[in-house]
N, C-alpha and C positions, 0 to 999 in steps of 0.2 A: 234519579239523577243522572242516567248513563247518555251519553251524547253518542253520535255519529263521527266515525274516525275516516278520513280521507287522506291517503301519502301515494304522491306518485311513485311508481315503478314503470323503469324506461318507456315505453310509449304509453303505458295503461296507466290506470289510477285503481287502486286497492280501496275498498268503500266498506266498513265494518258497521252494520246499522247498531243501534241502538237496541241494549235487550229488552224483550217483549215483558209486559207487567207479569207477575204470578197469576197464576190461576187462582179466579177465585173458590171458596170452600164448595161450591154447587156443580163448579167445572170440575174439578178436582177428583166427588166423586160420580159423576160421569162416565170419567177416564177410566179409573179403578174399578168402576162395574159393566164394563165392557166382556162382552163374553168370549172372555180368554180360553185359550184350549188348556192352560196350567198344565202341559208337558213340555219336555225338550221336545227340539225339532226333529223328526225320526228319519233325519243323515245320521243321528249319532246312533240306530240302535244296532247299528254293522258292527259299531266298535263298543257295544255292551251296555250302552248307555251313558249318563252322565249321573255319577255317585254323588257328588255332593248335593243335586237338587232334593235329596230327602232330607234334607237338613235345613233347606227353605221351604220345603214343598208349601207347609200348610202356616207361612208367615203372614203377616200385616202390616205392609208399610202406609204408617197413618201421619206422616206428613212429607214435605218438601222443602228444602231451601237450610241454611244454617247460618246463623249471627256469633260464629263463634268467632271466627275469624284468622284463625291460624294459617301463616305466612307461606306454608308449604303445601297446601289443601286447593286443588283447584275445582272442588264443589261447588262453590258461589257460583264459579262463573259457565256453569251450565245449570244449576238450580235457582242461585241467589242469593241473595243474605235476608230476604225479607221470610218468615216461614208460614208458609200454607199449609192447612192440617183438612183433612176427610172429617165430615161429622160421626157423632157417635152411632148414630144409627147404619150409616154407609159399611161402618167396620163392621158392626154388631151383624149386618147381613151375610158379611162375606164370612165372618167366622159361624155362621148357621150354617153356610154353604158346605163350610169345610164336616161339618157331621154329616151330611147326604153323601159323602166319599167314601166310598168301600176302604182305600188305604188310612183315612183317618184313624189314628187308636185313641184321640181324645187330647192330645197334646199341640197347641198353638206354639211355631218353634218360636216366635219373636212378634213383639208389638211396638215395631220401631221405626227408624230411618237415619239420615245421616248424624244426628243427634238424637236419642228415643225420647227426652223427655221433655223436646221443644214441643208445641201444643199453638202458639199464637206469636204475635209479633214481638221485639223485643221492650218496645215501647209505646205508648198512645200517638206521640209525633213522629212515629213512622207513616202511619197511614194518612197523614196530612201531607209533611214534608220529604218523605223517603227516608231512606238511610242516610247516618249522617258521612259525611265527607271526610276521608282521612283520620276516623275515630272507630275504634273498637267496642264492643257492646262490654266486652267482657277481662280482658287484658291491658295492661297487667291488673289493673283494679275495675270490676264494676262500674258502671256508669249511674250515677245517680240518678238516673230517669228510668233503667234497669224494671222491669214491670215482671219480677219473678212468679208465678203461679201455678201448681201442678193439678189445681183441682177439678182440672177437664181430662188431666190423663187420669187422675188417679178413679177417677169417675168412668172411665172408659175401660179401664182393665177391671173396675168392678162388675161393670156389666158382662164383658167376656169372660168372667171366672163363672158367671150365673146362667151362663146359656147349657140347658140340659146338653148332655155327651162329651162334654169339655172336661177333662180332668185337671188340667194345668194349663197355664200360661203365663209363660216364660218373658223375661226379657233379655233379650243376649245381643241387639245394640249398644255401642259403646253410650253413655250419658255423661253429660256435664256436671261435672260435681262442684265446680264452683258455680254456677247456676242454682243447681238443687241449692248449697249452702246460705244462698240469698234468700231461698224460700223460708222465712221462719216459722215454724210451728206449724209445717204442714205433715201431714201421716204418710207421705208418700216415699220417704225411707223407710220408714218400717213395713208399709205393708209390701215395700218391694223386696224387703229381706227374707219377710213371711210367707209372700205367695210367689214371687216370682223370679227369682235367680236358683238354677238350677246347681249350685256348689261354686260356682265363680262369677264376679260381674266385673264385666271389662269397662276401663278406664284408663287415659290417656293424658298421663303426667309427662312423658317425651321425655324429661331428662331433669336432672335436680339442680344445675349450675344458672343460677340466676341470669345471667351475661349471657346465655345460650338460648334459655327461655324467653327473653326480651327480642332476639331475633327470630325464634319460631313464633314470639305474639301470644304465649300460653303466660298463664298466671304463675306464680313464684311456687317453689315447691311447697312453702308453707302450708298455700291453701290444701294441697295435697294430702299434707301430714295432717290438716286439722279434719278432712273427711274421712280419711282411714280412721284417725281414732273414734270419729263419730260412727262407724262402719261396724268399726269392733263393738261399741257398745250398744247398737240397738243387737247384733248377734247373740251379746251374752244375753242381752235383756230376755229376747226370744227362742232361746235355748240353742242357739244353729251354729253351727261352725264352720262356715264357710269363706272363700278366698276373694282376692281381687286380683286379674290378672290385669299389670299396668304394660300400657301399648312403651315402646320405648324406642328411640331413633339415635342411631349412628351416623355420624359425620355431617350432621346440618349446618350450613354458613355458619361461622363463629365460633364452633364447638372444635377447639384446637384437641391435642393427643393428650395434653394437661387435665383437660375437662372430660374426657374420657375416663381420664384413671379416678378422677373426685367420684363418676357414676359408678365405677366397677368397685370402687372403696366403698361406697352407699350400700351397693348390693351385695357384699360378701360380708359389712358387717350386721345385715341384718337377713342371712342366712336366704335370700332370695337368686335363685337359678333360672335366669329369662330363655326359657327352649327356645322362642322366637324373638328376633331383634329385628328392627325394622333399617335398612341403610337411608338415607336420604337419598330419592331420585328426583331429578329435577320435570316437574311438570307445567305444562305451558302455561304464561299470562301470571307465574305465582312470583310475590316478592322474594320469595326464599331462591328461585330459580334463576332472579335478575342479579343476587348476591352470588349464585353460586359460576355464572359465567363471565360478571365484570368484575368479582371480588368491591362491590360498592354495594353500601347501603342506600337507595334509594330516596329514600325518609331526611337523609340530610346530605347524603353526597359524604360518607364518609366512609374509609378503607373498612374492609371486613375479608379476616382469613376465612378460605374456604379449602376446604381439602376436595382434589380432584383426581388425583391420582389413585389409581385403582388399589395400588399397594398401601397408601394411605389410608382408605379406608378399610382394608383389610384388616388394619390393626387395632383402629376406633370399632369396628366391629367384633372384634377378637375379645377388646378385653373387659366387654359385655358380655361373655361367654367363656370368662375366664377357668372355668372348671373344666371343659371340655379337655381331654387329653389331645384331642388332633390343634387343639389351637393354643398350646403351650408353645412352642416355640414363635406364634407369633405374638404372644403377650409377652413374653421375657425379652422379645425386641422393641415392641413399645416401651416398658415400665425403663429399660438402658436408654432409649431415645428421649423418655421426658425426663431423665435422671431421677426415675424413683426406684433403684435396684432395692433399697428399703423393702419393697414388697415381693420380692424373689427371696425366701429362705423359712424357716420354721417358725415364726413368729405368729401371734393370732391374727395380725393384723395383715399377713400374707398372703399375696393371692396364686403364687404359683411357687414350687421347690426347685430349687437348682437342677440342672440338668445331672441325668442320672440316676435323682429320685424320683420314681412315678407315684409314689405315695401322693392322694388328695392333700391341698391343704387345709389349716385348722377353719370351719364355719363357723360365725359369729351368730347369736341370737338363737333365743329359747321361744318353742312355739305356742301360744294361748290360743285363747278363740279367738275366731276369725282372722284364721291365719295371721298374727300378728303377733308382734312381743308387746310386752305391755306398754309400751311406748307409741303404739299402733300402728309402727312399723311392719312388712312384712318379714314373716317366719319362714325356716325350710321345711319343706312337705315331707311325711313319711318317704314318699317316692325319691324326694333328691337324697335325701340318709341313706337309703338303699344303693343309689346310685352312686353313691360318694363310698360306700362299703365295696361296690363291685368294681369301682375305680382304683382303689388300694391294689387288686388282683391284677391290673391292665398293666402291661408291657409298655416299656417306656417310647416304643415307635408301633404304637397301637395303630391298625386303619382307621382311618377315618371314617363313623358310624353313617347312615345313612338316615334320611326320615322322610317320610307321606309328606306333602303337604298338608298341613293344620292339626298335626297330631298336638296336643298338650303335653302330653309327656313320652318319652321313648320309652319302648317294650325293653322288659327284661329278656336278657341272653337266657338261652336254656343252659342246662348246669353241664357243665363240662366243656361246654362250646364256647368258639372266640365268638365275639362280636362281628 
């Protein structure tokens, strides 16, 4: 459906050509199987190499494109909304090549892509008429024409598990849980839990307030809670204790300070302490970026609040990590501005103690299987409880602690030493 754009600019004219059609499966196989070096560029040798490559060195990208339709994501602009996937045989050949690499220890780090569990176009109509204009496949509700089917992905993972020399095949790319729930009776979730998770599964609810999720183009939070319940049940059935890692976003257009407080309350009540929070950053061409710069929702031309000040964004981000001692001042300021001083104090629902009391606030939620409460919501992990005990001994003016990018958990401080 893409059309060329033509815009006068001074004495010149800017022409943006329509996007090319996605590669066919055969073309994608051919591109994926070119004789790549599979090493970082030698220019990095003098710097000690690139340590991050070890986490993805033996990963398989089995698809391209995404019909998820998140308003803040620009991926569809450079990979398209139509899904193209490699053949099972192409992926098998790549992993067989891994087994001949001396560095391979038997672990396939990921079999994924932009969304791991997409293997084919979202519906059959796409093949005839292209993607629907001004309509999303999944949010706020799944389209009636959606064709949710994990059968080929399940077959792919089974084939890779059976390759001699392969010990474990992980799925570390994020999955679309709303799409998964629409595939009734599929064995995918059961096999994912049993064979392909390394203790944590990445999902992206992003927020819990319906109005904010509508601006994001994400499904409402009850869908996430439904998946969480199902994930917990499948883990218990298989005797696993594995966790969900929810991606969360602060200060997206439409998200007010009051909305951020609601998300912090939810996280606190369920005992979940996110170590990483993504602050909204405008990316070229997206609906969210348009709202950020104009304060207008282009879909209906109505005004939308957008937090654009550095300090305002800092306040929203701090609320989602209320438990950090270095964020206490910001959290108290945010709660006062939102008129929620009731969350400053000693009650079980309070996020922070008043100034002068460095003890951590009470933490809600008891942990059960799969890292959830019995309600299916996230629970406090043992490391989080240990961190809370350490926090009780931390001085009011503790120095901000630093973490390397990608750490899921802070390292414990040596006994007798300050952080």
